[in-house]
VOVONU-500901 format. One record per atom (N, C-alpha, C, O): residue number from 1; residue in three letters; atom name; x, y, z. Coordinates in steps of 0.2 Angstrom, whole numbers, always signed. Example, Ala and Ser with C-alpha at 12.3 -4.5 7.8 and 13.67 -1.06 7.14 Angstrom:
! residues 2
   pos   code   site       u       v       w
     1    ALA      N     +66     -28     +39
     1    ALA     CA     +62     -22     +39
     1    ALA      C     +66     -16     +39
     1    ALA      O     +71     -17     +42
     2    SER      N     +64     -11     +35
     2    SER     CA     +68      -5     +36
     2    SER      C     +64      +0     +39
     2    SER      O     +67      +6     +40
! end
This chain:
! residues 127
   pos   code   site       u       v       w
     1    MET      N    +241    +209    +184
     1    MET     CA    +242    +205    +192
     1    MET      C    +238    +204    +193
     1    MET      O    +235    +204    +188
     2    THR      N    +236    +201    +201
     2    THR     CA    +228    +201    +203
     2    THR      C    +232    +200    +208
     2    THR      O    +238    +198    +208
     3    MET      N    +229    +201    +216
     3    MET     CA    +230    +199    +222
     3    MET      C    +226    +192    +223
     3    MET      O    +220    +190    +220
     4    ASN      N    +230    +188    +227
     4    ASN     CA    +227    +184    +231
     4    ASN      C    +223    +184    +239
     4    ASN      O    +222    +189    +242
     5    SER      N    +220    +178    +242
     5    SER     CA    +213    +182    +248
     5    SER      C    +221    +184    +253
     5    SER      O    +220    +186    +259
     6    ALA      N    +227    +183    +251
     6    ALA     CA    +234    +184    +259
     6    ALA      C    +234    +192    +257
     6    ALA      O    +238    +196    +260
     7    GLY      N    +233    +194    +253
     7    GLY     CA    +234    +199    +247
     7    GLY      C    +241    +201    +245
     7    GLY      O    +243    +206    +242
     8    ALA      N    +245    +195    +247
     8    ALA     CA    +251    +194    +239
     8    ALA      C    +246    +194    +231
     8    ALA      O    +240    +193    +229
     9    ALA      N    +253    +197    +228
     9    ALA     CA    +250    +198    +220
     9    ALA      C    +255    +189    +218
     9    ALA      O    +259    +185    +221
    10    THR      N    +250    +189    +211
    10    THR     CA    +248    +184    +210
    10    THR      C    +250    +183    +203
    10    THR      O    +248    +187    +199
    11    GLU      N    +254    +178    +200
    11    GLU     CA    +254    +180    +191
    11    GLU      C    +247    +179    +188
    11    GLU      O    +243    +176    +192
    12    PRO      N    +246    +181    +183
    12    PRO     CA    +240    +179    +181
    12    PRO      C    +242    +172    +176
    12    PRO      O    +241    +166    +178
    13    ARG      N    +245    +174    +171
    13    ARG     CA    +247    +167    +169
    13    ARG      C    +248    +162    +174
    13    ARG      O    +249    +157    +170
    14    ALA      N    +249    +160    +178
    14    ALA     CA    +250    +153    +182
    14    ALA      C    +243    +151    +185
    14    ALA      O    +242    +146    +188
    15    GLU      N    +238    +157    +183
    15    GLU     CA    +234    +156    +188
    15    GLU      C    +227    +151    +181
    15    GLU      O    +222    +148    +182
    16    LEU      N    +231    +153    +175
    16    LEU     CA    +228    +148    +170
    16    LEU      C    +229    +144    +168
    16    LEU      O    +224    +142    +165
    17    GLY      N    +234    +141    +169
    17    GLY     CA    +240    +134    +170
    17    GLY      C    +234    +130    +168
    17    GLY      O    +235    +127    +162
    18    ALA      N    +227    +128    +173
    18    ALA     CA    +223    +122    +170
    18    ALA      C    +221    +123    +163
    18    ALA      O    +222    +118    +160
    19    ALA      N    +217    +127    +160
    19    ALA     CA    +215    +130    +154
    19    ALA      C    +219    +132    +152
    19    ALA      O    +218    +133    +146
    20    ALA      N    +226    +132    +153
    20    ALA     CA    +228    +131    +144
    20    ALA      C    +232    +125    +143
    20    ALA      O    +236    +124    +138
    21    ALA      N    +232    +121    +148
    21    ALA     CA    +234    +113    +147
    21    ALA      C    +228    +109    +145
    21    ALA      O    +230    +105    +141
    22    LEU      N    +221    +110    +147
    22    LEU     CA    +214    +110    +143
    22    LEU      C    +215    +110    +137
    22    LEU      O    +215    +105    +134
    23    PHE      N    +215    +119    +133
    23    PHE     CA    +217    +118    +128
    23    PHE      C    +222    +116    +125
    23    PHE      O    +221    +115    +119
    24    ARG      N    +226    +116    +126
    24    ARG     CA    +233    +111    +123
    24    ARG      C    +231    +103    +123
    24    ARG      O    +234    +101    +119
    25    GLY      N    +228    +101    +126
    25    GLY     CA    +223     +93    +125
    25    GLY      C    +221     +92    +119
    25    GLY      O    +222     +87    +116
    26    LEU      N    +216     +99    +117
    26    LEU     CA    +210     +98    +112
    26    LEU      C    +216    +101    +106
    26    LEU      O    +217     +99    +100
    27    ALA      N    +218    +107    +109
    27    ALA     CA    +223    +107    +100
    27    ALA      C    +225    +102     +96
    27    ALA      O    +229    +104     +92
    28    ASP      N    +224     +96     +96
    28    ASP     CA    +229     +92     +92
    28    ASP      C    +222     +90     +88
    28    ASP      O    +217     +89     +92
    29    PRO      N    +221     +89     +82
    29    PRO     CA    +218     +87     +76
    29    PRO      C    +214     +81     +79
    29    PRO      O    +208     +80     +80
    30    THR      N    +221     +75     +79
    30    THR     CA    +217     +69     +80
    30    THR      C    +212     +69     +86
    30    THR      O    +207     +67     +87
    31    ARG      N    +216     +73     +89
    31    ARG     CA    +212     +72    +100
    31    ARG      C    +205     +77     +97
    31    ARG      O    +199     +74     +99
    32    LEU      N    +204     +80     +96
    32    LEU     CA    +197     +86     +93
    32    LEU      C    +195     +81     +89
    32    LEU      O    +192     +77     +93
    33    ALA      N    +194     +77     +84
    33    ALA     CA    +189     +74     +79
    33    ALA      C    +185     +71     +83
    33    ALA      O    +179     +71     +84
    34    ILE      N    +192     +65     +87
    34    ILE     CA    +190     +58     +92
    34    ILE      C    +184     +64     +98
    34    ILE      O    +179     +61    +100
    35    MET      N    +185     +72    +102
    35    MET     CA    +178     +71    +104
    35    MET      C    +172     +74    +101
    35    MET      O    +166     +74    +103
    36    ARG      N    +176     +76     +96
    36    ARG     CA    +167     +79     +90
    36    ARG      C    +165     +71     +91
    36    ARG      O    +159     +70     +92
    37    ARG      N    +167     +68     +91
    37    ARG     CA    +165     +58     +87
    37    ARG      C    +161     +58     +93
    37    ARG      O    +155     +59     +92
    38    LEU      N    +164     +59     +98
    38    LEU     CA    +161     +55    +106
    38    LEU      C    +157     +61    +106
    38    LEU      O    +155     +62    +112
    39    ALA      N    +156     +64    +104
    39    ALA     CA    +149     +70    +108
    39    ALA      C    +143     +67    +102
    39    ALA      O    +139     +71    +101
    40    ALA      N    +142     +62     +99
    40    ALA     CA    +136     +60     +96
    40    ALA      C    +135     +55     +98
    40    ALA      O    +130     +53     +97
    41    GLY      N    +140     +53    +100
    41    GLY     CA    +139     +45    +106
    41    GLY      C    +144     +41    +108
    41    GLY      O    +150     +41    +107
    42    GLU      N    +141     +36    +110
    42    GLU     CA    +148     +32    +114
    42    GLU      C    +150     +26    +107
    42    GLU      O    +147     +24    +102
    43    ALA      N    +159     +25    +109
    43    ALA     CA    +164     +23    +102
    43    ALA      C    +165     +18    +106
    43    ALA      O    +165     +18    +112
    44    ARG      N    +168     +14    +101
    44    ARG     CA    +173      +8    +101
    44    ARG      C    +180      +9     +99
    44    ARG      O    +179     +12     +94
    45    VAL      N    +184      +8     +99
    45    VAL     CA    +193      +9     +97
    45    VAL      C    +189      +7     +91
    45    VAL      O    +185     +10     +87
    46    VAL      N    +190      +3     +91
    46    VAL     CA    +189      +0     +81
    46    VAL      C    +181      +3     +79
    46    VAL      O    +179      +0     +74
    47    ASP      N    +178      +6     +80
    47    ASP     CA    +175     +12     +76
    47    ASP      C    +178     +16     +77
    47    ASP      O    +174     +12     +78
    48    LEU      N    +181     +20     +78
    48    LEU     CA    +185     +27     +76
    48    LEU      C    +189     +27     +75
    48    LEU      O    +193     +32     +76
    49    CYS      N    +192     +17     +71
    49    CYS     CA    +196     +21     +70
    49    CYS      C    +191     +19     +62
    49    CYS      O    +191     +23     +58
    50    GLY      N    +188     +14     +61
    50    GLY     CA    +183     +17     +53
    50    GLY      C    +183     +22     +51
    50    GLY      O    +186     +25     +46
    51    GLU      N    +179     +24     +58
    51    GLU     CA    +177     +31     +56
    51    GLU      C    +181     +36     +54
    51    GLU      O    +179     +40     +50
    52    LEU      N    +187     +37     +57
    52    LEU     CA    +193     +40     +57
    52    LEU      C    +194     +41     +52
    52    LEU      O    +192     +46     +48
    53    GLY      N    +199     +34     +49
    53    GLY     CA    +202     +32     +47
    53    GLY      C    +210     +29     +50
    53    GLY      O    +213     +25     +47
    54    LEU      N    +211     +32     +58
    54    LEU     CA    +216     +29     +60
    54    LEU      C    +219     +22     +64
    54    LEU      O    +215     +18     +66
    55    ALA      N    +224     +21     +64
    55    ALA     CA    +228     +15     +65
    55    ALA      C    +223     +15     +73
    55    ALA      O    +222     +20     +77
    56    GLN      N    +223      +9     +74
    56    GLN     CA    +224      +8     +84
    56    GLN      C    +228     +10     +86
    56    GLN      O    +225     +15     +88
    57    SER      N    +236     +11     +87
    57    SER     CA    +240     +12     +91
    57    SER      C    +239     +22     +89
    57    SER      O    +243     +26     +92
    58    THR      N    +235     +25     +85
    58    THR     CA    +237     +32     +85
    58    THR      C    +230     +31     +92
    58    THR      O    +230     +33     +98
    59    VAL      N    +224     +29     +89
    59    VAL     CA    +217     +29     +91
    59    VAL      C    +218     +31     +98
    59    VAL      O    +217     +36    +100
    60    SER      N    +221     +24    +101
    60    SER     CA    +222     +21    +108
    60    SER      C    +228     +29    +109
    60    SER      O    +226     +34    +106
    61    SER      N    +230     +29    +110
    61    SER     CA    +235     +36    +111
    61    SER      C    +235     +39    +114
    61    SER      O    +238     +41    +119
    62    HIS      N    +227     +43    +108
    62    HIS     CA    +224     +49    +110
    62    HIS      C    +220     +46    +116
    62    HIS      O    +224     +45    +121
    63    LEU      N    +216     +44    +115
    63    LEU     CA    +212     +41    +121
    63    LEU      C    +215     +39    +127
    63    LEU      O    +211     +39    +132
    64    ALA      N    +221     +38    +127
    64    ALA     CA    +223     +37    +135
    64    ALA      C    +226     +42    +136
    64    ALA      O    +231     +41    +139
    65    CYS      N    +226     +48    +134
    65    CYS     CA    +228     +56    +130
    65    CYS      C    +219     +60    +136
    65    CYS      O    +219     +64    +141
    66    LEU      N    +215     +58    +133
    66    LEU     CA    +211     +62    +135
    66    LEU      C    +207     +59    +139
    66    LEU      O    +205     +63    +143
    67    ARG      N    +206     +52    +139
    67    ARG     CA    +204     +48    +147
    67    ARG      C    +208     +51    +157
    67    ARG      O    +205     +51    +163
    68    ASP      N    +216     +53    +155
    68    ASP     CA    +220     +56    +156
    68    ASP      C    +216     +61    +160
    68    ASP      O    +214     +60    +165
    69    CYS      N    +217     +68    +155
    69    CYS     CA    +211     +72    +157
    69    CYS      C    +208     +72    +161
    69    CYS      O    +206     +77    +165
    70    GLY      N    +204     +64    +160
    70    GLY     CA    +196     +68    +163
    70    GLY      C    +192     +69    +158
    70    GLY      O    +186     +69    +158
    71    LEU      N    +195     +70    +153
    71    LEU     CA    +192     +74    +148
    71    LEU      C    +185     +67    +144
    71    LEU      O    +179     +67    +141
    72    ILE      N    +188     +64    +146
    72    ILE     CA    +182     +55    +143
    72    ILE      C    +184     +50    +148
    72    ILE      O    +189     +51    +152
    73    ASP      N    +179     +45    +149
    73    ASP     CA    +179     +42    +152
    73    ASP      C    +177     +35    +146
    73    ASP      O    +176     +35    +140
    74    SER      N    +179     +29    +151
    74    SER     CA    +175     +22    +147
    74    SER      C    +170     +14    +149
    74    SER      O    +168     +14    +155
    75    ARG      N    +170     +11    +147
    75    ARG     CA    +164      +8    +152
    75    ARG      C    +166      +2    +149
    75    ARG      O    +166      +3    +143
    76    PRO      N    +167      -6    +151
    76    PRO     CA    +170     -10    +147
    76    PRO      C    +163     -17    +145
    76    PRO      O    +158     -17    +149
    77    GLU      N    +163     -21    +141
    77    GLU     CA    +157     -21    +138
    77    GLU      C    +161     -28    +136
    77    GLU      O    +164     -28    +131
    78    GLY      N    +161     -36    +139
    78    GLY     CA    +163     -42    +134
    78    GLY      C    +169     -39    +138
    78    GLY      O    +170     -37    +144
    79    ARG      N    +177     -38    +130
    79    ARG     CA    +183     -38    +128
    79    ARG      C    +180     -34    +128
    79    ARG      O    +176     -34    +132
    80    ALA      N    +180     -29    +124
    80    ALA     CA    +179     -23    +124
    80    ALA      C    +177     -17    +128
    80    ALA      O    +175     -18    +133
    81    SER      N    +178      -8    +126
    81    SER     CA    +177      -3    +128
    81    SER      C    +173      +1    +127
    81    SER      O    +171      -2    +121
    82    TRP      N    +170      +7    +127
    82    TRP     CA    +164     +10    +126
    82    TRP      C    +167     +16    +130
    82    TRP      O    +167     +17    +136
    83    TYR      N    +169     +21    +123
    83    TYR     CA    +173     +26    +125
    83    TYR      C    +168     +33    +125
    83    TYR      O    +165     +34    +119
    84    PHE      N    +166     +39    +130
    84    PHE     CA    +161     +45    +129
    84    PHE      C    +167     +48    +133
    84    PHE      O    +173     +47    +135
    85    LEU      N    +162     +52    +131
    85    LEU     CA    +164     +60    +134
    85    LEU      C    +161     +62    +144
    85    LEU      O    +156     +64    +147
    86    ALA      N    +167     +61    +146
    86    ALA     CA    +163     +63    +156
    86    ALA      C    +162     +69    +159
    86    ALA      O    +162     +69    +165
    87    ARG      N    +161     +72    +154
    87    ARG     CA    +158     +80    +156
    87    ARG      C    +154     +83    +152
    87    ARG      O    +155     +89    +151
    88    PRO      N    +150     +80    +149
    88    PRO     CA    +142     +86    +146
    88    PRO      C    +145     +95    +146
    88    PRO      O    +144     +99    +141
    89    GLU      N    +147     +95    +151
    89    GLU     CA    +150    +101    +147
    89    GLU      C    +154    +105    +142
    89    GLU      O    +154    +111    +140
    90    LEU      N    +160     +95    +139
    90    LEU     CA    +161     +98    +132
    90    LEU      C    +157     +96    +128
    90    LEU      O    +160     +94    +123
    91    LEU      N    +151     +95    +127
    91    LEU     CA    +147     +98    +123
    91    LEU      C    +144    +105    +122
    91    LEU      O    +141    +107    +117
    92    GLU      N    +145    +109    +127
    92    GLU     CA    +142    +115    +128
    92    GLU      C    +149    +119    +126
    92    GLU      O    +149    +125    +124
    93    LEU      N    +157    +114    +127
    93    LEU     CA    +160    +119    +123
    93    LEU      C    +164    +119    +118
    93    LEU      O    +167    +124    +115
    94    LEU      N    +165    +112    +116
    94    LEU     CA    +162    +110    +105
    94    LEU      C    +157    +115    +104
    94    LEU      O    +159    +120    +100
    95    ALA      N    +152    +114    +107
    95    ALA     CA    +147    +118    +102
    95    ALA      C    +148    +128    +103
    95    ALA      O    +144    +132    +100
    96    ALA      N    +152    +130    +107
    96    ALA     CA    +154    +136    +107
    96    ALA      C    +159    +139    +102
    96    ALA      O    +159    +145    +100
    97    ALA      N    +163    +133    +101
    97    ALA     CA    +170    +134     +99
    97    ALA      C    +167    +135     +92
    97    ALA      O    +167    +140     +89
    98    GLU      N    +164    +130     +88
    98    GLU     CA    +161    +130     +80
    98    GLU      C    +156    +136     +83
    98    GLU      O    +161    +140     +83
    99    GLY      N    +153    +139     +85
    99    GLY     CA    +150    +146     +85
    99    GLY      C    +158    +152     +83
    99    GLY      O    +159    +157     +79
   100    LEU      N    +161    +149     +87
   100    LEU     CA    +165    +156     +87
   100    LEU      C    +169    +156     +81
   100    LEU      O    +173    +160     +79
   101    LEU      N    +168    +148     +79
   101    LEU     CA    +175    +148     +73
   101    LEU      C    +168    +153     +67
   101    LEU      O    +169    +159     +68
   102    ALA      N    +165    +151     +63
   102    ALA     CA    +158    +154     +63
   102    ALA      C    +157    +157     +65
   102    ALA      O    +157    +155     +70
   103    ALA      N    +155    +164     +66
   103    ALA     CA    +159    +172     +66
   103    ALA      C    +164    +172     +66
   103    ALA      O    +164    +178     +64
   104    THR      N    +169    +171     +66
   104    THR     CA    +177    +174     +67
   104    THR      C    +178    +171     +58
   104    THR      O    +183    +170     +55
   105    GLY      N    +174    +170     +56
   105    GLY     CA    +174    +168     +48
   105    GLY      C    +185    +163     +47
   105    GLY      O    +188    +159     +51
   106    GLU      N    +186    +165     +43
   106    GLU     CA    +194    +166     +41
   106    GLU      C    +198    +166     +46
   106    GLU      O    +200    +161     +48
   107    ALA      N    +199    +170     +48
   107    ALA     CA    +201    +173     +51
   107    ALA      C    +207    +171     +57
   107    ALA      O    +213    +173     +57
   108    VAL      N    +202    +162     +62
   108    VAL     CA    +209    +161     +66
   108    VAL      C    +213    +156     +62
   108    VAL      O    +219    +155     +63
   109    GLU      N    +208    +152     +56
   109    GLU     CA    +211    +149     +51
   109    GLU      C    +217    +150     +48
   109    GLU      O    +221    +146     +47
   110    LEU      N    +218    +156     +48
   110    LEU     CA    +224    +162     +42
   110    LEU      C    +227    +164     +50
   110    LEU      O    +233    +165     +50
   111    CYS      N    +226    +165     +56
   111    CYS     CA    +232    +167     +59
   111    CYS      C    +239    +165     +61
   111    CYS      O    +240    +159     +63
   112    PRO      N    +244    +168     +59
   112    PRO     CA    +250    +166     +56
   112    PRO      C    +253    +164     +63
   112    PRO      O    +255    +158     +62
   113    ASN      N    +253    +165     +68
   113    ASN     CA    +254    +158     +75
   113    ASN      C    +251    +156     +77
   113    ASN      O    +253    +156     +83
   114    TYR      N    +245    +152     +76
   114    TYR     CA    +243    +145     +76
   114    TYR      C    +239    +144     +69
   114    TYR      O    +236    +139     +71
   115    GLY      N    +237    +145     +64
   115    GLY     CA    +233    +144     +61
   115    GLY      C    +233    +140     +54
   115    GLY      O    +233    +134     +57
   116    ARG      N    +233    +139     +49
   116    ARG     CA    +235    +136     +43
   116    ARG      C    +241    +139     +39
   116    ARG      O    +239    +144     +35
   117    GLY      N    +247    +135     +39
   117    GLY     CA    +252    +137     +38
   117    GLY      C    +259    +141     +43
   117    GLY      O    +265    +142     +41
   118    ALA      N    +257    +142     +51
   118    ALA     CA    +261    +141     +55
   118    ALA      C    +264    +135     +58
   118    ALA      O    +262    +130     +59
   119    ALA      N    +271    +139     +58
   119    ALA     CA    +279    +131     +60
   119    ALA      C    +272    +128     +67
   119    ALA      O    +269    +130     +72
   120    GLY      N    +276    +122     +61
   120    GLY     CA    +275    +117     +64
   120    GLY      C    +264    +111     +63
   120    GLY      O    +262    +106     +65
   121    THR      N    +261    +117     +58
   121    THR     CA    +255    +118     +57
   121    THR      C    +252    +110     +52
   121    THR      O    +247    +107     +51
   122    GLU      N    +259    +110     +49
   122    GLU     CA    +258    +107     +40
   122    GLU      C    +254     +99     +40
   122    GLU      O    +249     +97     +37
   123    ASN      N    +259     +97     +45
   123    ASN     CA    +254     +91     +44
   123    ASN      C    +252     +88     +47
   123    ASN      O    +254     +82     +45
   124    GLU      N    +248     +89     +53
   124    GLU     CA    +245     +88     +57
   124    GLU      C    +236     +90     +55
   124    GLU      O    +231     +92     +58
   125    GLY      N    +235     +89     +49
   125    GLY     CA    +231     +88     +46
   125    GLY      C    +227     +94     +45
   125    GLY      O    +222     +93     +42
   126    ILE      N    +229    +101     +47
   126    ILE     CA    +225    +107     +48
   126    ILE      C    +220    +108     +41
   126    ILE      O    +222    +112     +36
   127    ALA      N    +214    +106     +39
   127    ALA     CA    +213    +109     +31
   127    ALA      C    +210    +118     +33
   127    ALA      O    +208    +122     +29
! end
């Protein structure tokens, strides 16, 4: 438990709500694949569909989620929209996550709570 500026005790979990929401948003394999692709540069929905092998409705739904979270943005060009990462810090976050995964090897993937084979991950595309 920590103390706030008024000296009252605060619950640590309450302070981490926004961070938890960020990581939940990135936890979906499709959204993470979209973020990884956008880290390489701008893309249209049609580009993402072709490169990721996903339906237009799926890509659009995930793009809306990421946009609502402030992680991506878009710019119109003619009848299309080009999507891009809204915050350069996301490149650092994605690179740090890849480095952490490389350092932990299979430990994260084998985690009984969140790794391969955990309840609810069988059909989410986790390889």
